[in-house]
C-alpha positions, 0 to 999 in steps of 0.5 A, spaced: 867 173 339 869 174 345 870 168 350 865 166 355 867 165 362 863 162 369 866 163 375 864 160 383 867 163 388 867 160 396 869 162 403 872 169 407 873 175 405 880 174 402 877 169 396 871 174 395 876 179 394 881 174 389 875 173 386 873 180 384 879 181 382 880 175 378 873 177 373 875 185 373 882 183 370 878 177 365 873 182 363 879 187 361 882 182 357 876 182 352 872 175 356 865 175 357 862 173 364 856 169 364 852 166 370 850 159 367 855 153 366 853 151 361 853 158 357 861 158 358 868 156 354 871 156 361 869 155 368 873 159 374 872 155 381 875 160 387 875 154 393 876 154 399 879 149 403 879 152 411 875 146 413 874 139 411 866 140 410 867 145 406 874 142 402 869 136 400 863 140 398 869 144 393 871 136 390 864 136 388 864 142 385 870 140 382 868 133 379 862 137 376 865 139 371 872 135 370 870 134 364 872 141 362 879 139 363 884 144 362 878 149 361 877 148 368 881 153 372 881 150 380 883 157 384 884 157 391 885 155 397 884 147 394 890 149 389 895 149 393 893 146 400 889 140 397 892 139 390 893 133 390 886 131 391 883 136 386 888 132 381 885 125 382 878 128 381 880 133 374 886 131 373 887 136 366 885 142 370 889 148 371 891 149 379 891 157 380 894 158 386 891 164 391 897 168 390 897 168 382 890 169 381 892 176 378 895 172 372 887 168 372 888 170 364 895 166 363 892 160 366 886 161 362 890 161 356 896 156 357 901 160 359 906 160 365 904 163 370 908 165 378 906 166 385 908 174 384 902 179 384 900 184 389 892 184 388 891 192 389 890 197 383 887 192 379 880 191 376 874 189 379 868 186 379 864 187 385 860 182 387 856 187 392 857 195 388 857 198 395 863 194 399 870 194 397 874 189 400 881 191 399 887 185 402 892 188 406 897 182 406 897 176 403 898 170 408 899 168 416 905 170 420 904 166 426 903 159 421 904 154 427 897 153 429 896 146 430 889 145 425 890 150 421 891 149 413 893 156 411 899 155 411 899 151 407 894 153 403 897 161 402 904 159 404 908 166 406 907 173 408 907 179 405 904 185 407 902 191 402 905 198 404 899 203 408 900 209 401 897 204 396 892 200 401 889 208 402 890 209 395 886 202 393 880 206 399 880 212 396 879 209 388 874 204 392 870 211 395 871 215 389 867 209 385 861 209 388 863 204 394 860 205 402 863 201 406 871 198 407 873 191 408 880 191 410 882 184 410 887 178 410 889 172 413 891 176 420 890 184 420 893 182 427 900 182 424 899 187 419 906 190 417 910 187 422 916 184 416 918 191 417 919 191 424 913 195 426 906 193 428 903 198 422 895 197 424 894 202 427 897 207 422 893 203 418 886 204 420 888 211 422 890 213 414 884 209 412 879 213 417 882 220 414 880 219 407 876 224 404 868 221 403 862 218 407 863 212 408 865 205 414 870 200 415 871 194 417 877 191 421 877 184 419 879 178 423 886 180 429 889 173 431 890 176 439 897 173 440 900 180 435 895 185 439 898 186 445 904 191 444 899 195 440 893 195 444 893 202 446 893 205 439 890 200 436 883 201 441 885 210 440 885 208 432 878 205 432 876 212 435 876 215 428 868 216 426 869 212 419 871 205 423 865 201 425 866 199 433 867 191 431 872 187 432 873 180 430 878 176 435 878 169 435 880 165 441 878 158 439 878 155 446 876 158 453 882 153 456 889 154 456 891 147 456 887 146 448 890 154 446 897 150 448 895 144 444 893 148 439 899 152 439 895 158 438 901 163 442 895 166 446 891 164 452 884 166 455 887 172 459 890 175 453 884 174 449 880 177 456 884 184 456 883 185 448 876 185 449 876 189 456 880 194 452 875 196 447 869 195 452 873 200 456 871 205 450 867 203 446 861 199 451 856 198 445 863 194 440 860 188 437 865 182 438 866 176 434 870 171 435 871 163 433 871 157 437 873 150 435 869 145 438 872 137 439 879 138 439 883 132 440 885 133 447 879 137 449 876 134 456 870 136 458 872 141 464 875 144 457 870 145 454 866 148 460 872 153 461 870 155 454 862 155 456 865 160 462 869 164 456 862 165 452 858 168 459 864 171 461 865 176 455 858 175 451 860 175 443 854 178 439 858 173 434 861 166 434 864 162 428 863 155 432 867 148 428 867 142 430 874 140 430 876 136 423 883 133 421 886 137 415 892 134 412 899 136 412 897 140 419 901 137 425 894 135 429 893 131 422 895 125 427 891 126 433 886 121 435 879 124 433 874 125 440 867 121 439 863 125 434 857 124 438 860 127 444 863 133 440 856 134 438 853 134 444 857 139 445 856 144 440 849 143 441 850 146 448 854 151 446 849 153 440 844 153 446 848 157 450 850 163 444 842 163 442 840 165 449 847 170 449 845 173 442 838 174 443 839 178 450 845 182 446 840 184 441 834 187 446 839 191 449 838 195 442 831 195 442 829 203 441 836 205 438 835 210 434 841 212 429 845 213 422 845 206 418 848 204 412 843 200 407 849 195 405 846 189 402 840 186 400 837 181 404 833 175 403 826 176 400 829 182 396 829 185 404 834 191 406 839 189 410 843 195 413 848 197 419 849 202 424 856 204 427 857 197 431 856 193 425 849 190 427 845 188 421 839 191 422 832 188 417 829 195 413 823 196 409 827 200 404 827 200 397 832 197 393 834 203 390 836 205 397 843 201 397 848 205 398 845 210 402 845 212 409 838 213 412 836 214 420 833 208 423 829 205 429 830 198 432 824 196 433 824 188 434 830 183 435 831 176 432 837 171 434 842 174 429 839 181 427 835 186 429 829 189 425 827 196 424 824 202 420 827 208 417 825 214 419 828 219 414 833 219 407 830 213 402 
């Protein structure tokens, strides 16, 4: 009788890809995958450590399964980023670093494993059958930001060859995927260890793959984009590339950016956004902001508000600053929590207004939508060319279909539409 495995996967798209690969490999090895932990012989937790509240939640989940001893596999970023903390609550658990996820069966079977393993060309159990999450590199090349635990949790840097990524895209499309996520800790530095930034070349190569699908390019740190900006914008003209950019600025203050050791200026971020909007006025801009960095003054925060007003991003991931272990910012004196809460609240109020106004520009829009997700209460969610989420009243069988739809109403975080044809 096959051994049974239960898994939980947390965190970013790179972690989601790791989870899909782990389950695919285990299934190929003959393990049975179950949906309830009380049915399992082994539990695999693919963990996230990027923020302190998330790490605290991971520890809570690890504690829950700690009695399993070596039958608990703690994979993902907690296994490297906060290994000591994991061992305190689950001393007998097996810790499987992110780079070793391809050797998950060895971890379960008590055999040795190392850090090798390219995460392409492997079996998968996809969370969403129409979305392919494809890693293009591992680790962060910059690795100097004062707040970031990624250099500790995913050390080193390696880009996978363009041809290997394209082969993975082609295979996914042949298997029925209609949306591709190119993902990494930083897409902006893809290929740089070869001496040349290969991101525009990669995007153009993926766009040339036969079949009907859309591609979402993952997060790109601003520091690497200036030398390739013209080529990058040109690559985005491909019809299979979502007009969507995720460029994390983190602060609107050059002083705070310097303290964070981000390596880019506010003006650099403006230049990236303006270059893309010049060619794609409707492009969806996503960014990240850290509020309450220990050196952030009222004036610094006001500069962040001005940046948001000027660039009007449609998606903003707002994080309160929390010190992470082993980072340069760990020993800095934190700002008063009530001050940080007040700033976060003020920023969120501004974002709510801007994002609603941004969505109102889409009222009456008619065009092609890929239905790529089953949302809340069984509602289907689609994406248009700019990766805008559109909630549709469509049958579940429409997942993965391209339909013509009209936007009839808007909310702060999504559009509401009706299907005109294609279901």
